[in-house]
N, C-alpha and C positions, 0 to 999 in steps of 0.2 A: 504493501498502500504507500501510494506516494506521500510525504511530509509536506503538507502546506508551507508553500514559501510566505517570507514576512510581506511581501508586497499582496498575494493573495492575503493573507491576514487582513493587511491592513481594507483591501477592498469589503473584506467579510464584515468586514467593523464599524465600516462609513457607511455602508447600507443598512446595516441593524438600525444603523444611531440614526441614518435619515428616516425609514420605515416608521420608529419608535419615535420619531417629531410629528412624521405626517398621520401618523394614527393618534397622537395624542391632540394635533388640530383638526383632526374628524369631531373628537371626540367633545371636545371643548364646542365645538359649530353646532354637533347635535344638540347638547347640552341647550348652544342659543334657542335656538329653532325650538326644544320643548318649553320652554319660558314664552316665549313667543306667543305660542301654541298657549296657553299659559294663558299669558295678559287675555288675548285676543276673545279666547270664552269668558272668562270672567268680566270682561267690559261689556258683552252681547247679555251676558246673565243682569249687571247689571243698569242696565236699559230696558232690557224686559221687567224689572224688577218695581212694580207699582208706589214701592217706599223709596224707592234710589232715582228712579230712570228721572232724566232731565226735560224726558219730551212729554209734550202735550199727551190726553188720554186718548185721543183718538189719533195718535200719531204712534201712541205704545200698545196701541190694543194688535196695531198692524206690524210694528216692530219684526223683523227675522234674525238680521243680521247687519249687524256694520259691513260698509265697503272699503275694504283691506287692499289693501297692494300686495302684489306677490313679496314674504321674505326676500331679502335684496340682501346678502351678507356682506355687498361694499357697502352698507350705511351700520353695521356693527364696528366701533372706531374704539380704537385705547388713547385718550386725550389726555394732552400731560397738565396737570392741574397745577394752577401758581395760586395756592390761598392770596386772601388778602388779607393786612394786618392790619391795626387798626381801626376794624370798619364802625362806620356809621350809617346811620337806619336813613331811607330814605322813600318819598313816595311813587309809587309805580301807578300808573295811572291804569284806567279800567273803563270797561264799555259803558259806564254811566258816572255820575258825576262822584263818588265815590273814589278815596282814593286809598289806597293798599301801602302798611307799611312794610319795608321789606330788606336785608341787607345782603350787599353782594359777598358772596360769598369765596367764588374763588375766578378766575382766565382758563377756561380751558382748550388747549392749540394738540389740532387734528389733523389729519391729510384723508382727502375723500377721494379718488381715484386721483393720487399724485398732486394736488391740490390744496394748497395749503389752508387751514379755514380757524376762528376763534368764534366762540363764545363764552359769553358771561352767566353765571350758577349763581343762583339766590337762594337765599334763606326768609321766609315769613319770621316779620316780629312775630306773629301771635301764634302760630301757631310752635316756632320753635319753644315757647314755654307750657306747650301739653305733652305728660306723657306717651300719648300715643303717637305726635308728629315731631318730635323735637331732633330727631336726625334724618328727618327731612328736607329735601332739597328739589327747587325747584327751574325746571330748565325752559324757557319758553324761547320761541322764533318764530321767524317766517321763512318762508323760501320763494320759489320763484311757483312754486304750485300753487300757491293762495289766490283764491278767485276763480279758478278756474277748475284742478283738479281735487283742489282742497279748499277748505275755512279760507275768507277772503281776512280774518283776521288771526292768520296762524295757529299752531299746536303744540300744545305742551310732551314734555316726557318726566316721568320721576325719577328721579335718584335717591340714594340719600348716602351721606356721608360714610366716607368708608375706613378702614382702620387707622388709626395712630400712626403717621409717618409713613401713609403711603403719598404719593407724589402723581399716581396716575389714575384714572377711572374710568370705566365701558360706559359708550355712549351707543345705546341702540335703537336706532332712529325707526325702527318697525313698532316701538312699541310708544312711538308719536301718537296723542289722539286730541281731538277739538276741544277745547273747550264749552263748559254744558249751555252758552251762551249763542253757539253756533245751530242749540238748537232751539231755543227759548226766551223771550225778549224780557223773561221774568227774573233772570241770573245779571249777577255784572261780576265781567270779569277779567282778568291782569292782564293787558295788550303789551307784548312784546315790545324792549326798548328799543330802538332804532339804531342800537349797538349788537342785535340779535339776530340779524339779517343776512342768510345764506345766500350765495347770487349763486345758485345754483336750483335743480326742479331736486326736490329729497322725494322721489319716488319710493316709497318706505311709510308704514303705518296707516293711518285712518284716513278714507276721500271720503269725499262727503258721499251723504248719504242717499 
């Protein structure tokens, strides 16, 4: 039986390493897809629930499911997170005369299809005082689909404070959803600040009903 040469051993090890790396990436993607399916299911359940749905009664009775974009892995990105020090509260405009108090939590820097973008991440001054939502972070944004394929006022993504010392955070635009005021004028919803406009079509997440 021939003994493997050192170069053969090297390529076998390299192949095994690449295989393990690809397998790990595939598993990670599969986990993300499962999370997205769960997000879609829970959102649909919320809109069908008479106690939680923002839909008017007649529309809720007809509701079957949101119109979602197909899951797009290009819109799952890992962003560099630069936390804001010495934060001060500011008032974010809403769809009504009400103003809502927020802190800017961090600046996020990421790439989509090789192009660099940035967004600001916020934390509600009111919600951070509650036990249930004290780790909740708010990512509102607008993009070039607004007013055509998606709600004209932009969409939201829910995020949570990562573990201590983390300097990255995953943004999954497949979990982008429309604010309640997209479905009823009875709601007052924060308007994404101008700095959170993305100059591309984010074809992921919730579309218009």
